[in-house]
C-alpha positions in Angstrom: 3.8 27.5 -78.4 5.4 30.4 -80.3 2.0 31.6 -81.5 0.7 31.5 -77.9 3.6 33.6 -76.8 3.0 36.1 -79.5 -0.7 36.3 -78.7 0.1 36.7 -75.0 2.5 39.5 -75.7 0.0 41.3 -77.9 -2.7 41.0 -75.2 -0.3 42.3 -72.6 0.7 45.3 -74.8 -3.0 46.1 -75.5 -3.8 45.8 -71.8 -0.9 48.0 -70.8 -1.9 50.7 -73.3 -5.5 50.5 -72.2 -4.5 50.9 -68.5 -2.2 53.8 -69.5 -4.9 55.6 -71.5 -7.6 55.3 -68.9 -5.7 55.5 -65.6 -2.2 56.7 -65.9 -2.6 59.6 -68.3 -6.2 60.3 -69.1 -5.6 63.5 -71.0 -2.8 65.1 -72.9 -2.3 68.8 -73.5 -5.5 69.9 -71.7 -4.7 69.6 -68.1 -3.7 72.1 -65.5 -5.8 75.2 -64.8 -9.0 74.2 -66.6 -11.9 76.4 -67.3 -15.1 75.5 -65.4 -17.7 74.3 -67.9 -20.5 76.9 -68.4 -23.8 76.8 -70.1 -24.1 77.5 -73.8 -26.2 80.7 -73.7 -23.4 82.5 -75.6 -24.7 80.8 -78.7 -27.6 83.2 -78.4 -25.5 86.4 -78.3 -24.9 88.5 -81.4 -25.6 87.3 -85.0 -25.3 83.6 -85.8 -22.8 83.3 -88.7 -21.3 80.6 -90.9 -18.5 80.5 -93.4 -16.5 78.0 -95.4 -13.0 77.1 -94.7 -11.9 74.7 -97.4 -14.4 71.8 -97.4 -15.8 72.6 -93.9 -18.5 75.0 -92.8 -17.5 76.8 -89.6 -20.2 78.4 -87.3 -20.1 81.0 -84.6 -21.4 84.4 -83.6 -20.7 88.0 -84.6 -21.2 90.7 -82.0 -21.2 94.1 -83.9 -22.4 97.6 -83.0 -25.9 98.4 -84.4 -24.8 101.9 -85.5 -25.3 102.2 -89.3 -23.0 104.1 -91.7 -19.8 103.2 -89.9 -17.1 100.6 -90.4 -15.9 98.8 -87.2 -12.6 97.1 -86.3 -13.1 93.5 -85.3 -11.4 90.9 -83.1 -11.5 87.3 -84.0 -11.0 85.0 -81.0 -9.3 81.6 -81.2 -9.9 79.1 -78.4 -7.5 76.7 -76.7 -6.9 73.0 -77.0 -9.0 69.9 -77.1 -12.8 70.3 -77.0 -12.8 74.0 -76.0 -15.8 76.0 -77.2 -16.3 79.7 -77.2 -19.8 79.1 -76.0 -19.1 76.9 -73.0 -15.5 76.7 -71.7 -14.8 80.3 -72.7 -18.1 81.9 -71.8 -17.0 83.5 -68.6 -13.6 84.3 -70.0 -14.9 86.2 -73.0 -17.6 87.9 -71.0 -15.2 89.2 -68.3 -12.2 90.1 -70.4 -13.8 91.2 -73.6 -17.6 91.9 -73.6 -17.6 93.7 -70.2 -14.2 95.3 -70.9 -14.0 96.6 -74.5 -16.2 99.4 -75.9 -18.6 97.2 -77.9 -20.1 100.4 -79.4 -16.8 100.8 -81.3 -15.4 97.3 -81.9 -16.9 94.0 -83.1 -16.1 90.5 -81.8 -16.3 87.3 -83.9 -16.3 83.9 -82.2 -16.4 80.5 -83.9 -16.1 76.9 -82.9 -13.2 75.0 -84.3 -13.6 71.9 -86.4 -15.9 69.3 -84.8 -17.0 71.5 -81.9 -20.5 72.8 -81.6 -22.0 73.1 -85.1 -18.7 73.4 -87.0 -17.8 70.6 -89.3 -14.7 68.5 -89.3 -12.6 67.0 -86.5 -10.5 69.1 -84.2 -8.1 66.2 -83.3 -7.0 65.7 -86.9 -6.4 69.4 -87.4 -2.9 70.9 -87.5 -2.2 74.4 -86.1 -1.7 75.7 -89.7 -5.2 74.4 -90.6 -6.6 76.1 -87.5 -4.9 79.3 -88.6 -6.4 78.8 -92.1 -9.9 78.6 -90.4 -9.2 82.0 -88.7 -8.2 83.4 -92.1 -11.4 82.1 -93.6 -13.3 83.9 -90.8 -11.5 87.1 -91.7 -12.3 86.6 -95.4 -16.0 86.3 -94.4 -15.8 89.6 -92.5 -14.4 91.3 -95.6 -17.7 90.6 -97.4 -19.6 92.7 -94.8 -20.1 96.4 -95.5 -19.8 97.5 -91.9 -16.3 96.0 -91.2 -13.1 98.0 -91.4 -11.1 95.4 -93.3 -7.8 97.2 -92.5 -8.4 96.6 -88.8 -9.0 92.9 -88.3 -7.2 91.5 -85.3 -6.8 88.0 -84.0 -6.7 87.1 -80.3 -6.1 83.6 -78.9 -5.7 81.9 -75.6 -3.4 79.0 -74.7 -3.1 76.8 -77.9 -5.0 79.7 -79.5 -2.0 81.9 -78.8 0.1 79.7 -81.2 -2.7 80.2 -83.8 -2.3 83.9 -83.4 1.4 83.7 -84.1 0.8 81.6 -87.2 -2.0 83.9 -88.5 0.2 87.0 -88.2 3.1 85.3 -89.9 1.3 83.7 -92.7 -1.4 86.3 -93.5 0.1 89.7 -93.0 -2.2 91.2 -95.6 -5.2 90.1 -93.6 -4.5 90.7 -89.9 -3.6 94.1 -88.5 -2.2 92.6 -85.3 -3.0 90.3 -82.5 -2.8 89.2 -78.8 -1.4 85.9 -77.8 -2.7 85.1 -74.3 -0.7 82.5 -72.5 0.4 81.2 -75.9 3.9 79.6 -75.6 6.9 80.9 -77.6 8.4 77.4 -77.4 7.6 74.0 -78.8 4.7 71.6 -78.1 7.2 69.2 -76.6 8.5 71.8 -74.2 5.0 72.8 -73.2 4.3 69.2 -72.3 7.5 69.2 -70.2 6.3 72.5 -68.6 2.9 70.9 -67.7 4.5 67.8 -66.1 7.1 69.8 -64.3 4.5 71.8 -62.5 2.6 68.7 -61.7 5.6 67.1 -60.0 6.4 70.4 -58.2 2.9 70.7 -56.8 1.9 67.1 -56.1 5.3 65.6 -55.2 7.0 68.6 -53.7 10.0 68.1 -56.0 12.4 71.0 -56.7 12.4 72.4 -60.3 15.6 70.4 -61.3 14.2 67.0 -60.2 10.8 67.8 -61.5 12.2 68.7 -64.9 14.1 65.5 -65.2 11.1 63.5 -64.3 9.0 65.6 -66.7 11.3 64.9 -69.6 11.0 61.1 -69.0 7.2 61.4 -68.8 7.0 63.3 -72.1 9.2 60.8 -73.9 6.8 58.1 -72.7 3.8 60.0 -73.8 5.2 60.7 -77.3 6.1 57.0 -77.7 2.7 55.7 -76.7 0.7 58.3 -78.7 2.8 57.6 -81.8 2.2 53.9 -81.6 -1.4 53.8 -80.3 -3.3 57.0 -81.1 -6.5 55.7 -79.6 -7.8 58.7 -77.8 -8.8 62.0 -79.4 -6.1 63.9 -77.4 -3.5 61.4 -78.5 -4.6 61.8 -82.1 -4.2 65.5 -81.8 -0.7 65.2 -80.2 0.4 63.0 -83.0 -0.5 65.8 -85.5 1.0 68.7 -83.5 3.9 67.1 -81.6 6.7 68.6 -83.8 5.4 72.1 -83.9 7.8 74.9 -83.0 6.7 78.5 -83.3 10.1 80.2 -83.8 9.9 80.3 -87.6 6.5 82.0 -87.4 7.5 84.5 -84.7 10.5 85.6 -86.9 8.1 86.6 -89.7 5.7 88.7 -87.7 5.8 92.4 -88.6 2.4 93.6 -87.2 2.0 94.7 -83.6 1.6 91.7 -81.3 1.1 91.6 -77.6 2.4 88.5 -75.8 0.5 88.2 -72.5 1.8 85.7 -69.9 0.5 84.8 -66.5 2.9 84.8 -63.5 1.5 81.6 -62.0 0.8 79.7 -65.2 1.2 76.0 -64.6 1.3 75.2 -68.3 3.3 78.1 -69.8 6.1 79.5 -67.7 6.6 83.2 -68.5 10.4 83.0 -67.9 10.7 80.1 -70.3 8.8 82.1 -72.9 10.9 85.2 -72.5 14.2 83.2 -72.7 12.9 81.5 -75.9 12.2 84.9 -77.4 15.7 86.0 -76.7 17.0 82.8 -78.3 14.8 83.4 -81.4 15.9 87.1 -81.6 19.5 87.2 -80.5 19.9 90.7 -81.8 17.0 92.0 -79.8 13.2 91.3 -79.8 11.6 93.5 -82.6 9.9 96.7 -81.7 6.5 95.4 -82.8 6.6 92.8 -80.0 5.1 93.9 -76.7 5.4 91.5 -73.7 3.6 91.7 -70.4 3.5 89.3 -67.4 0.3 89.6 -65.5 1.0 89.2 -61.8 -0.7 86.7 -59.5 -2.8 84.9 -62.1 -3.0 81.4 -63.5 -3.2 80.1 -67.1 -6.7 81.5 -67.5 -5.8 84.9 -66.0 -7.7 84.3 -62.9 -6.3 85.4 -59.5 -4.6 82.1 -58.3 -1.4 80.6 -57.0 0.7 78.2 -59.1 -0.5 75.0 -57.3 -4.1 76.0 -56.6 -6.3 72.9 -56.9 -9.8 74.1 -55.8 -12.9 75.4 -57.5 -12.6 78.3 -60.0 -16.3 79.3 -59.9 -15.8 82.3 -57.7 -12.2 83.3 -58.6 -12.1 86.7 -60.4 -10.2 87.5 -63.5 -7.4 90.0 -63.3 -8.0 93.7 -63.7 -4.5 94.1 -65.0 -5.3 91.6 -67.8 -8.4 93.6 -68.7 -6.4 96.8 -68.8 -3.8 95.3 -71.1 -6.4 94.0 -73.6 -8.3 97.3 -73.5 -5.1 99.5 -73.9 -3.9 97.4 -76.9 -7.3 97.5 -78.5 -7.5 101.3 -78.1 -4.0 101.9 -79.4 -4.0 99.6 -82.4 -7.7 99.3 -83.4 -9.5 102.3 -82.2 -7.2 105.3 -82.8 
């Protein structure tokens, strides 16, 4: 009888976890203002490249001016969370905010897929943020082998989770990176970002005020962290188990290069006011001069013109001109002068 009870309990637990995984919370850390999936024609742009990062071969594309006899500054782009690829999820983003915005006769762009995405080796969901930063460092090391790259002007730009990677890169590898832009990258912890995400969900779908939504969000995150620690079945759950304790404060304190922190006014996943308050907590004597902070008005997490609770199609929504100008001005000031 005892054995039957134990078996019944185990079955019920497995059933509960299965229901939770497939119906209650299908994704973690990749919800909110998603990118529309695009085709993969970006794989055909520029020069196909590959480089080693530890035991893994990473693959991507390098877009570089054809002018000979010159050395060009370069921007390495770091994508966001989960299965994000520069060639699919980020195709429209990169085309609008970088390729159609920056003077590509004067600056190079390097994109690469993270571990396990596209043709890059490894598994993204077993990769820590520090390992992702090491992959960006390996991309920079590859660039240093090319004769037409200005190795003193290698910058890193990242969006969302990629913004955290920017912060780590600048802190850990100051001799490699001249500066960077963190686009919608939180200045607070992974746990707080999950609370942020849930809070918006409860505000937008249940019409709760921010206080009630926050309390409910805290409970939801505690539940998620409990389940993902015990039963890391799904890829997003496995990733969360790896990154759940990450806090960027120690890295932000070490950054001496110029960094632009770009936030979106209507960001459902990363509230600008939370980020700015966290910066003040990290730097009680004042945010350092090399930090520049801008909040782009009227845009969502992807810097598209959108309200906080917008839930429709993103196919025809434009990207922000103010976002383009901020990226272009930073690039001109720190990479092209």
